[in-house]
NUTORMAR-715335 format. One record per residue (C-alpha): residue number from 1; x, y, z. Coordinates in Angstrom, 2 decimals. Layout:
BEGIN
  seq       px       py       pz
  NUM        X        Y        Z
...
END
This chain:
BEGIN
  seq       px       py       pz
    1    21.78    23.53     9.80
    2    18.60    21.64     8.99
    3    18.36    19.24     6.09
    4    15.38    19.05     3.75
    5    14.85    15.69     2.04
    6    12.51    15.83    -0.93
    7    11.15    12.31    -1.53
    8     9.76    10.99    -4.78
    9     7.79     8.40    -2.79
   10     7.96     7.93     0.96
   11     7.43     4.47     2.48
   12     7.58     5.35     6.16
   13     7.74     1.83     7.66
   14     4.46     2.08     9.56
   15     2.50     0.11     6.97
   16     0.58     3.17     5.87
   17     0.21     3.72     2.09
   18     3.18     5.35     0.35
   19     3.15     9.14     0.07
   20     4.22    10.80    -3.15
   21     6.16    14.07    -3.06
   22     6.78    14.02     0.68
   23     9.27    16.13     2.58
   24    11.36    15.13     5.59
   25    12.87    17.87     7.74
   26    15.95    16.75     9.69
   27    17.37    18.77    12.55
   28    20.65    17.44    13.87
   29    20.17    13.68    14.19
   30    16.39    13.82    14.54
   31    13.39    13.91    12.22
   32    11.70    17.23    12.94
   33     8.80    16.93    10.53
   34     7.32    14.74     7.80
   35     4.59    15.94     5.45
   36     3.49    16.27     1.86
   37     5.47    18.83    -0.13
   38     2.33    20.75    -1.07
   39     1.51    21.46     2.59
   40     5.04    21.80     3.94
   41     6.29    24.95     5.63
   42     9.99    24.63     4.95
   43    12.81    26.35     6.82
   44    14.13    29.44     5.09
   45    17.65    28.07     5.04
   46    18.50    24.40     4.86
   47    20.61    21.89     3.04
   48    18.61    20.24     0.27
   49    18.86    16.54    -0.46
   50    16.75    16.02    -3.55
   51    15.48    12.45    -3.70
   52    12.50    13.32    -5.86
   53    13.36    10.50    -8.24
   54    13.75     7.91    -5.48
   55    11.81     5.71    -3.07
   56    12.66     6.66     0.50
   57    12.36     4.26     3.46
   58    13.55     4.03     7.06
   59    17.02     2.70     7.69
   60    16.78    -1.08     7.63
   61    17.41    -3.37    10.61
   62    19.14    -6.75    10.58
   63    18.03    -8.47    13.77
   64    20.43   -11.42    13.63
   65    24.05   -11.46    12.52
   66    27.58   -12.14    13.72
   67    30.10    -9.39    13.11
   68    33.44   -11.23    12.94
   69    32.46   -13.92    10.43
   70    31.85   -13.15     6.76
   71    30.57   -16.16     4.86
   72    33.61   -18.39     5.25
   73    32.75   -22.04     4.47
   74    34.33   -23.31     7.68
   75    34.98   -21.55    10.98
   76    38.09   -23.33    12.17
   77    40.72   -20.92    10.89
   78    38.82   -18.05    12.48
   79    38.06   -19.69    15.81
   80    41.49   -21.24    16.31
   81    43.84   -18.80    14.57
   82    42.42   -15.27    14.88
   83    42.66   -13.35    18.14
   84    40.06   -10.96    19.46
   85    41.84    -7.80    18.27
   86    42.02    -9.10    14.69
   87    38.41   -10.23    14.72
   88    37.30    -6.85    16.03
   89    38.97    -5.13    13.07
   90    37.33    -7.62    10.72
   91    34.04    -6.85    12.44
   92    34.46    -3.14    11.75
   93    34.88    -3.86     8.05
   94    31.89    -6.19     8.02
   95    29.44    -3.90     9.81
   96    30.31    -1.03     7.49
   97    29.33    -3.28     4.59
   98    25.98    -3.73     6.37
   99    25.67     0.04     6.75
  100    26.45     0.65     3.08
  101    23.70    -1.85     2.23
  102    21.20     0.34     4.08
  103    21.14    -1.51     7.40
  104    21.61     1.32     9.87
  105    20.84    -0.85    12.92
  106    22.09    -4.39    13.50
  107    21.73    -6.92    16.31
  108    24.78    -9.07    16.93
  109    23.84   -12.37    18.57
  110    27.08   -13.74    19.94
  111    30.77   -12.90    19.68
  112    34.02   -13.88    21.33
  113    35.20   -11.85    24.33
  114    32.29    -9.40    24.05
  115    33.96    -7.82    21.03
  116    30.55    -6.75    19.71
  117    30.00    -4.68    22.85
  118    33.33    -2.91    22.40
  119    32.54    -2.33    18.74
  120    29.15    -0.89    19.68
  121    30.80     1.46    22.16
  122    33.43     2.64    19.68
  123    30.73     3.46    17.12
  124    28.48     5.08    19.72
  125    31.34     7.26    20.97
  126    32.27     8.41    17.47
  127    35.65     6.70    17.37
  128    34.75     4.79    14.21
  129    31.88     4.85    11.75
  130    29.36     2.04    11.67
  131    25.71     1.10    12.12
  132    23.90     1.21    15.43
  133    24.75    -2.06    17.21
  134    22.53    -3.95    19.64
  135    24.93    -6.44    21.22
  136    24.40    -9.72    23.05
  137    28.01   -10.29    24.05
  138    28.74   -14.00    24.38
  139    26.25   -16.72    23.53
  140    25.21   -18.87    26.48
  141    25.30   -22.59    25.73
  142    25.74   -25.87    27.60
  143    28.34   -28.61    27.40
  144    27.94   -30.37    24.06
  145    25.40   -27.80    22.87
  146    25.46   -25.67    19.74
  147    28.69   -23.62    19.52
  148    30.56   -25.89    21.95
  149    32.98   -26.96    19.25
  150    34.00   -30.61    18.89
  151    37.77   -30.95    19.23
  152    40.04   -33.60    20.65
  153    39.39   -33.81    24.39
  154    42.90   -32.56    25.22
  155    42.41   -29.39    23.11
  156    40.63   -26.63    25.00
  157    38.49   -24.00    23.26
  158    36.64   -22.45    26.21
  159    34.45   -20.03    24.23
  160    33.62   -22.34    21.31
  161    32.13   -20.28    18.50
  162    31.84   -17.25    20.75
  163    30.06   -18.26    23.89
  164    30.23   -19.15    27.54
  165    29.66   -22.84    28.25
  166    27.71   -23.55    31.43
  167    25.61   -26.28    33.03
  168    22.73   -26.00    35.48
  169    20.48   -23.08    36.45
  170    22.97   -21.47    38.82
  171    25.74   -21.34    36.21
  172    23.27   -20.01    33.66
  173    22.26   -17.19    36.03
  174    25.91   -16.29    36.55
  175    26.50   -16.27    32.79
  176    23.58   -13.88    32.31
  177    24.99   -11.60    34.99
  178    28.39   -11.71    33.30
  179    26.89   -10.57    29.99
  180    24.99    -7.74    31.64
  181    28.08    -6.70    33.59
  182    30.01    -6.54    30.31
  183    27.34    -4.24    28.87
  184    25.17    -6.59    26.81
  185    21.91    -5.15    25.51
  186    20.25    -8.58    25.55
  187    20.99   -12.24    26.26
  188    21.34   -14.96    23.63
  189    20.65   -18.59    24.58
  190    21.55   -21.62    22.48
  191    18.64   -23.87    23.34
  192    18.92   -26.53    20.62
  193    21.52   -27.98    18.32
  194    22.57   -26.22    15.14
  195    23.78   -26.75    11.62
  196    27.40   -25.66    12.00
  197    28.20   -27.54    15.22
  198    29.45   -31.00    14.33
  199    28.24   -32.86    17.42
  200    24.82   -31.25    17.79
  201    21.61   -31.98    15.91
  202    19.29   -29.03    15.11
  203    16.20   -30.81    16.41
  204    17.69   -31.80    19.77
  205    17.06   -29.68    22.85
  206    20.34   -29.19    24.73
  207    19.40   -26.57    27.31
  208    16.91   -27.80    29.89
  209    13.69   -25.98    30.71
  210    15.08   -25.15    34.15
  211    18.19   -23.60    32.58
  212    16.15   -21.58    30.08
  213    13.80   -20.38    32.80
  214    16.70   -19.31    35.02
  215    18.22   -17.32    32.17
  216    14.95   -15.63    31.28
  217    14.11   -14.78    34.88
  218    17.54   -13.29    35.49
  219    17.70   -11.39    32.20
  220    14.23    -9.91    32.58
  221    14.93    -8.96    36.18
  222    17.95    -7.03    34.89
  223    15.96    -5.40    32.11
  224    17.33    -7.44    29.22
  225    15.45    -9.33    26.53
  226    16.26   -12.92    25.62
  227    16.78   -14.29    22.11
  228    16.77   -18.08    21.78
  229    18.57   -20.02    19.07
  230    15.94   -22.75    18.80
  231    15.56   -24.97    15.76
  232    13.86   -28.12    17.06
  233    10.17   -28.25    17.95
  234    10.48   -29.25    21.60
  235    13.21   -26.71    22.31
  236    11.15   -23.96    20.69
  237     8.12   -24.77    22.85
  238    10.18   -24.96    26.03
  239    11.82   -21.61    25.23
  240     8.46   -19.95    24.53
  241     6.98   -21.45    27.70
  242     9.94   -20.11    29.69
  243     9.29   -16.60    28.39
  244    11.95   -15.84    25.78
  245    11.33   -12.77    23.63
  246    12.35   -14.09    20.23
  247    12.91   -17.41    18.50
  248    15.87   -17.43    16.13
  249    15.79   -19.76    13.10
  250    12.81   -21.88    14.16
  251    13.19   -24.49    11.42
  252    10.95   -27.18    12.92
  253     7.78   -25.48    14.11
  254     4.40   -27.13    14.53
  255     0.94   -25.66    14.97
  256     1.11   -25.75    18.76
  257     4.43   -23.90    18.69
  258     3.21   -21.09    16.41
  259     0.00   -20.73    18.41
  260     2.06   -20.36    21.58
  261     4.29   -17.77    19.93
  262     1.33   -15.78    18.63
  263    -0.43   -15.85    22.00
  264     2.65   -14.75    23.93
  265     3.79   -12.17    21.36
  266     7.11   -13.91    20.75
  267     8.99   -12.62    17.72
  268    10.16   -15.02    15.00
  269    13.46   -14.32    13.22
  270    13.62   -17.06    10.56
  271    17.01   -16.18     9.02
  272    16.20   -17.75     5.65
  273    19.45   -16.45     4.20
  274    21.51   -18.78     6.38
  275    20.12   -22.01     4.95
  276    19.73   -20.45     1.49
  277    23.42   -19.66     1.10
  278    24.45   -23.04     2.50
  279    22.39   -24.95    -0.05
  280    23.08   -23.05    -3.30
  281    26.17   -22.58    -5.44
  282    29.74   -23.52    -4.70
  283    29.52   -22.82    -0.98
  284    27.33   -25.91    -0.59
  285    30.28   -27.99    -1.82
  286    32.82   -26.26     0.43
  287    31.14   -26.42     3.83
  288    31.74   -29.49     6.00
  289    29.66   -32.48     4.82
  290    27.86   -32.75     8.17
  291    26.76   -29.11     7.84
  292    25.61   -29.57     4.25
  293    23.41   -32.51     5.25
  294    21.86   -30.68     8.17
  295    21.32   -27.49     6.17
  296    19.42   -29.37     3.48
  297    17.06   -31.01     5.98
  298    16.52   -27.74     7.85
  299    15.79   -25.80     4.66
  300    13.12   -28.29     3.60
  301    11.26   -27.90     6.89
  302    11.79   -24.14     7.13
  303     9.29   -23.11     4.45
  304     6.48   -25.12     6.07
  305     7.27   -23.70     9.49
  306     7.29   -20.15     8.19
  307     3.94   -20.54     6.47
  308     2.38   -21.81     9.70
  309     3.85   -18.91    11.65
  310     2.70   -16.35     9.11
  311    -0.85   -17.68     9.04
  312    -0.98   -17.78    12.85
  313    -0.10   -14.08    13.04
  314     3.34   -14.50    14.61
  315     5.39   -11.29    14.46
  316     8.11   -11.91    11.87
  317    11.42   -10.06    11.89
  318    14.14    -9.69     9.26
  319    17.42   -11.25    10.36
  320    20.04   -12.70     8.05
  321    22.53   -14.60    10.24
  322    25.14   -12.76     8.17
  323    28.54   -14.30     8.75
  324    27.30   -17.88     8.32
  325    28.74   -19.82     5.33
  326    28.22   -17.98     2.05
  327    26.22   -15.30     3.87
  328    28.33   -12.18     3.48
  329    27.85    -8.84     5.14
  330    26.44    -6.35     2.66
  331    24.16    -8.91     1.01
  332    21.61    -8.53     3.84
  333    18.78    -7.47     1.51
  334    18.55   -11.00     0.11
  335    16.62   -11.88     3.28
  336    13.84    -9.50     2.22
  337    13.58   -11.28    -1.12
  338    13.39   -14.65     0.62
  339    10.65   -13.42     2.96
  340     8.60   -12.33    -0.06
  341     9.37   -15.57    -1.87
  342     7.97   -17.44     1.12
  343     4.69   -15.54     1.19
  344     5.05   -12.09     2.73
  345     3.95    -9.05     0.78
  346     6.71    -6.52    -0.03
  347     5.19    -4.10     2.50
  348     5.20    -6.80     5.19
  349     8.82    -7.61     4.39
  350     9.79    -3.94     4.64
  351     8.03    -3.68     7.99
  352     9.84    -6.81     9.19
  353    13.11    -4.89     8.68
  354    11.85    -1.58    10.06
  355     8.93    -1.16    12.48
  356     8.59    -4.78    13.64
  357    12.35    -5.28    13.91
  358    12.70    -2.12    15.97
  359     9.98    -3.38    18.33
  360    11.74    -6.74    18.63
  361    15.01    -5.03    19.54
  362    13.32    -2.59    21.93
  363    14.53     0.45    19.98
  364    11.19     1.44    18.43
  365    11.16     4.76    20.27
  366    14.30     5.68    18.31
  367    14.20     4.03    14.90
  368    12.15     1.80    12.61
  369     9.81     4.39    11.09
  370    10.12     7.80     9.50
  371     8.12     9.85    11.98
  372     8.56    13.06    13.91
  373    10.94    12.64    16.84
  374    12.66     9.49    15.55
  375    16.35     9.39    14.69
  376    17.04    10.29    11.07
  377    17.95     6.87     9.68
  378    16.90     6.93     6.04
  379    17.66     4.98     2.85
  380    16.76     5.60    -0.77
  381    16.44     3.22    -3.70
  382    15.77     3.84    -7.38
  383    13.16     1.12    -8.04
  384     9.84     0.72    -6.30
  385    10.40    -1.92    -3.59
  386     6.65    -2.52    -3.31
  387     6.76    -3.83    -6.87
  388    10.22    -5.39    -6.75
  389    11.68    -6.05    -3.32
  390    15.11    -6.63    -4.90
  391    15.30    -2.83    -5.16
  392    17.11    -2.98    -1.82
  393    20.06    -4.71    -3.46
  394    21.01    -1.28    -4.78
  395    20.70     1.28    -2.01
  396    21.80     4.64    -3.38
  397    21.69     6.77    -0.26
  398    22.13     5.93     3.41
  399    21.63     8.42     6.23
  400    22.31     7.45     9.82
  401    21.69     9.84    12.69
  402    21.09    12.67    10.24
  403    24.43    12.22     8.46
  404    24.72    10.94     4.90
  405    27.17     8.03     5.02
  406    26.57     6.86     1.47
  407    25.21     8.75    -1.52
  408    25.16     8.73    -5.32
  409    27.02    11.28    -7.34
  410    26.14    14.96    -7.13
  411    24.20    14.91   -10.38
  412    21.72    12.43    -8.89
  413    21.50    13.85    -5.40
  414    22.11    17.60    -5.48
  415    22.94    19.21    -2.17
  416    23.65    22.80    -1.25
  417    25.02    24.33     1.89
  418    22.32    26.97     2.08
  419    19.26    26.88    -0.17
  420    16.38    29.31     0.24
  421    13.07    27.52     0.81
  422    11.00    30.60     1.65
  423     7.59    30.38    -0.02
END
């Protein structure tokens, strides 16, 4: 049976002006039609979902998170004491918090033992409920690079924080092939140091240009995009020059870097929420001191870098790095507020989590906008997000693939099994 969604105001994710009193017709898991109520020819029998008092938007997309972490101040207990089966179950809980927050599509950028790929498959096959997952499998890093954890030399932790540790172009190529063989949708490279790795410095380039180029060439040959964790200026430029598809974090940009990104169409996923949560409140006192110091320096540079990227016309994408310290799954919408705080308009922020994010992930033929033929991923909020972007902190209805997975009580969202819409 078709579903008829009556919208108070429709913000369709394309950037077009909002439409009052719009109607969305859903058939199965697909949007069959979208039009103004006054001109709509509605099916004679359909299930009504009356959102006439709500603002309706596409399902949101979080382009950068990690499923098996959930804001813990330190990773050691997880990395050293939790096995893959346990972390997969934790991941299921975490991604359903993302879904309840209105994020119907997520991109996981690195997990132990490809657990994100198995989670994706279980959701896709209907074994468990969850958001649509775009999975990178294991991170690819180099010896001493970000995510190669610093332990005593006689203690072995071969995957670090969830990656494969390789050196040289040939090993990098093999690592890419391993991720694709395991079913990865894309490849994630750790080009520079990072905040949470004790021995690495965010500004230092760890992966050589030859290694990055080998990874990009191999991934693109196999039809996979490449996301690069790149915080330092030189590493960012080398990654862009080598042909990566997105820069993750990008704390230390300069004008040359943003011009290169704009010219090549490289997406920028700033993940403001990661440094925000590590520098506010009690979590800042509970993370390791080395991480607190690095997070503070990175956060100070981040705002300047973002402003340069925005003014240069770089394509900016919403990604939270959910799972990092203090950064809990389900609080994803804070990233939208931070994007607006740093200069984006509310409409631009919404598009960064819908249309632009879908393009970055390569799923724009399926999701990202409310248009005919797209999958029916839809969220509704009570307040106008174009006036107050924090409206997304309180998502009242979530539909994924045409099925309501979260909704307010029946008095707010009436539904009937068979309502007559004959005119």
